C-alpha positions in Angstrom: 120.1 82.0 79.9 117.3 82.8 82.3 116.6 86.5 82.7 115.5 87.1 86.3 114.8 90.8 85.6 112.2 89.9 82.9 110.6 87.4 85.3 110.4 90.0 88.0 108.8 92.5 85.6 106.2 89.9 84.5 105.4 89.0 88.1 105.1 92.7 89.1 102.7 93.3 86.1 100.6 90.2 87.1 100.3 91.4 90.7 99.3 94.9 89.6 96.6 93.6 87.3 95.4 90.8 89.5 92.6 92.7 91.3 90.9 93.6 88.0 91.1 90.0 86.8 90.2 88.2 90.0 86.6 87.3 89.1 87.8 85.7 85.9 90.8 83.9 87.5 89.8 82.9 91.0 88.4 79.5 89.8 92.0 78.5 88.9 93.3 79.3 92.4 90.3 77.6 94.0 90.9 74.5 91.9 94.6 74.4 92.8 93.8 74.8 96.5 91.1 72.1 96.4 93.5 69.7 94.7 96.3 70.4 97.2 93.8 69.9 100.1 92.5 66.6 98.7 95.6 64.9 97.2 96.9 61.9 99.1 99.3 59.7 97.1 98.9 57.0 99.8 95.1 56.9 99.7 93.6 53.4 100.0 91.3 54.1 97.1 93.4 56.1 94.6 90.7 56.5 92.0 88.2 57.9 94.6 90.9 60.3 95.9 91.9 61.4 92.4 88.2 62.1 91.5 87.8 64.1 94.7 91.1 66.0 94.2 90.2 67.0 90.7 86.5 67.7 91.2 87.0 71.5 90.8 88.8 71.4 87.5 85.9 72.6 85.4 86.2 75.8 83.4 
């Protein structure tokens, strides 16, 4: 069974430590935002759209 209390504790700990890890983690958030901004399932050129949407997935 899913323990909501444990999840809440994990989320709280993540939020608390987030500022100290931002420099190491921000690329992930930027990549997600870039993907969301560029994803278009109805694009006329799917490959081009896919390449643009995933352009920031480097690590």
